[in-house]
C-alpha positions, 0 to 999 in steps of 0.5 A: 500500499505504502508502494502504491501512496509514493508511486502516486505521489511521484506521479503528483509531483510531490516528495515521497515521505514515509509518512505522508498522512502525517505530513500536514500535523507537525509544527501546528505553531499559533497564528494569534495575529489572525483570526477568521474574524479578522477578514475583510469584508467581515462574514456573517458567521465566523469563529475562531479555533486556535487548536485548529490551525493548518499547515500547509506543506509540500505535499499539501494538494488542492482537490476539486470536485471530480468532473467540474471545470469550474470548481477546478478553475478555481483550483487552478486559481488558488495554486497559482495564489500560494505557489510562488510564496510557497514554493510547493507544488500544490497539484490540484487534483480531483478529489483526494483518495490520498492520505494527504493533506488537502485544501478541498473545494467542493459544489455540495453539501454547503448550508442552503443559505450560501445562496448563488455567492456564499460558502462554508469555510471551515479549518481543521488540523488535517485540511480546509474545506470550503463547500459553495453552491456555485465556483462564483461561491466557492472563489468568495471562499477562496478570497476569505482563505488567502486572508488567513495565511500570512501576507507574505503568501502575496510575496512573487518569490519563495519565502522560507518559513511555516505557512499556517492557515488560522483555524476556524470556521466560516458561513458567509454570503453576501448583502448586495448581488452587485458590488461593483468597481469603476474605472475610467479608462477615456480621461486617462488611458489604462493599458490592458496590464494595468486593468487586469492589476486593478482586477486582481486587486478588487477581486480579493475583496469579494468584488464581483463588477468591473464597470469600464467608463470607455468613452468620453470626451478626451478619448475613445477606449474601443476599437468599433470596426464599423466606426474605426477613426473613433479608436484612432483618431478619438483616443489618441490623446487625454486629458492634459494632451497627453498620449492616448490609447484604444483596445483592440477588440481581441485586448477586450475580450482578452480583459473580459476573459481574464476578469471572468477568471476573476469571477467579475463581470465587466460592463462596458460605458459608452456615455451618451447623449452628452461626454461625446466630444471624442466621438464627435471630433472623429465624426463630422457626421455626428454634429447637427452642423455637420462639421467635426469639432476640435479635440479637447483635453481639458476637464470642463463637463456638459458641452458635448451633445451628440445630434438628438434629431439626426437618423445617422446618431442612431446608426451610430448608436446602433453600430457600437451597441451592436459590437460591443454586446458581442464582445461583452458576455455580461448582460448589462451595457452600460449607457451613461445619460450623466450631465447632458446640460448641452440636450434639452430635457425634451431631446433627452426624453427623446433620446433615451427612449429610442437608445433603450431599444437599441439595447434590448435588441442586442439582448442586453440590458441598461444601466447607466447614470442615475439622471436617465431614471426621468426618462422611464426607463424600463424597470429591468434597468439600473439607475447608478446614484451618483449624486451627494444629497439623500433625496433624489425624486426620479431615482425614488420614483423609478425604484417604485415603479421596479427599477432596482438602484446603485448607490455610487454617492459622489461624496461617499464612493467616489474614489478620486475625491482627495482625502484631505487637503494636501492629497497630490492626487484626486479632485474636492468637488463632491467632497474631501472623503477620508477611510471613515467617510467612505465606510460610515454610511449606509447603502439601503437607507441613503436616498430618501424613498428607496429601501434596501430591497429596491437598492442593487448593490454599491459600486466605487467610480475611480475618475482618472481625471488626475490619474495616470500611473497604476500607483496613482490608482492603487493610492487613491482606491486603497483603504477606501475601496475594502470598505464599499466593498463591506458596504456591499458584502456584509450585512448592515448589522456588523458595519462598526467603523471601530472594528472594521479599522483595526481589521483594516490595519491588519490588511496592510501588510498583504497590500505591501508584500502585493506591490499596493502604493496606499494612502496611510490615513491616520483614522487607521492604526497601520500594522 
């Protein structure tokens, strides 16, 4: 029997030991600096057990449900996260019939409360088990598991240390189904690799949606084959006159695929009828007078508008939505709709009523900024609230008709707002937003007349007028984004600034290991 085990170990690329069953039980040292109760976002239920720590070893395997490609994908992702720092093989296998320590990913046996994105996680001396109903739930459990390891697990090179997963159990599921982050790639262009880095960073906090702001006055960032100059001309510059750029359709599809591998849905936005100067500079016929407008690289808003009465406007929109829908497997297309000050109220209504059916024609649902709520959108549409007040009759009326509202109040959720007057990056038109400000509000009660059951979720937008590098993105997103993520995931009753700031402080060594350039707010006692 032992020889068969040794042969199986060799097949898996694992070292042969005289007693493989004992490999996981040695040196279960305490991990007092970590607990299942420290996780961000905070779980629904978490019970620590310091006597059930599990140690990764060179013999540990990751076992997944036989025949489930989705579970194997999560297993492969987890192995990819753990191998660089540990140097261990961590093979991903279908179940584990060998007497080996394992991290087991199972699509069965989960508590019915976990739903489609929740999970159960149990850490004992002999192994780790994550159970869920879906691969999305397994992936959420894996993000929690990562936080139960030392922060150095995120190092890119082998770290010679003991890898102890702190013991205990977790039962967890989200408060809201939509938990988003928005990245503005129009004001300044960010390469596919930069976007992928941000995807990895937000995924660890159970963000499940990436909203890409692909077009604005200063730049058009997605190739549209039927209107090629949108990208080649409209995408050539950026705020301040810097170098622009755009994603080819193949690059965009690769980004969508990468996000999907992190269980994140991409929602592409083409803002209209305003914020359209880059398009109107690229094609003269999109202007009412037939004359192309000059390229703009300043940060003014509200001056541009598509020509509402011209049939070619809707040919243009149909072509863009058609191509973008074919590239985007997610169910939403974001049509913008904000700050359309150059469009009359009557024309705005006319425009939106023509655009809603175009989106539906290509099998997609509408989302966009909350202004379009006044145009009586279909109840499947999601208005995204970005204003700074707690009163919006149009949004409340849309909620009463059946629309779910996505919460992104600019004075709470906008990650591009300065932390304080001395912040080297960002803007302050909505507010100065310290870490506590970004956390200490409730998306379920923020708007008068909109109840929690009428809220789709939360999103943290990051506008890029002042942001040029990945370090800039990180500095503005961290540490505020994890707080917005917790508002979207964790139960309202769990929200407590004093306990959150302690848990948040323990995240900083992980960010340092990941190379994240974060803002060290004086409101948090960083580790």
